[in-house]
N, C-alpha and C positions, 0 to 999 in steps of 0.2 A: 335278379333280372335287371338289365341295363335300361336306363331311361332313354328311349329313342328320341324323344322330343328335345333333348339337349344337344344332340349331335347336329352340327351345321354342315352345309355344303356351300360351295361357291357356284353362283350362276351369273349370267349377264342379262340385265333388263334394260332395254333401250340403250345399249352401249355402255352401261355402267355396271361394274362388278359389284355384286352384293353377296353377303353371307346370309343364308336363311336356314330355318330348321329343316332337317332331312325328312323325307317321306311325305311332304305336303302335296296335295292335289293342286291343280291349277286354280280351282275355286278357292281353296284355303289360302293360297299365295296371294290372290287378288285381295282378299279380306285383310291379310296381314300387311299388305302394301297400302291399305285404305283406298282402294280403287273400286268404285261402284261398277258392278258387272253389267249393268243394263245399257250402257252406252259405250262399250269398247269392243274392239276386235283383237284377238290374240293369235300371234304366230309363235309356235313352240318348235324350235329346231328347224326353222324354215318351212313349217307346215301350218296352215290355218287350222285352228281347233274350233269346232262348232261349240256354241254355248252348251248344248245338250251333252257334250262330252267332257266338260270341265271337271265334273265330280270324279271322273274315272281316269283323267290324265295326270299321272304323277310326274312331278318336276324332279329330275335327277341331277346328280353332280355334273357340272359343266354345261348345263342347259343354257340355250340362248333364247330369250324371249323378246318379242317386239309387241308392245301394247299400244294400240292407237285409240285415243279417246275421241268420240264424235262430239262436236260442239255445234250447237244450233245458232242461228243468227240470220240477220237479213239486212 
């Protein structure tokens, strides 16, 4: 059986091309990018993805993501 974890796909994150493991969910991708999910909004292929849907949203080849981090201050 082939190891799916070694296959990579190309995606675009905030305008930058990246190669990431195939088959990742949005939640897994955020972890691999070391982005804390508690203060971000994510757009996947021009659609906002609710945090409750991150575990079920698979990131496919050619996906385009915009990840916006909220920063507090005053």
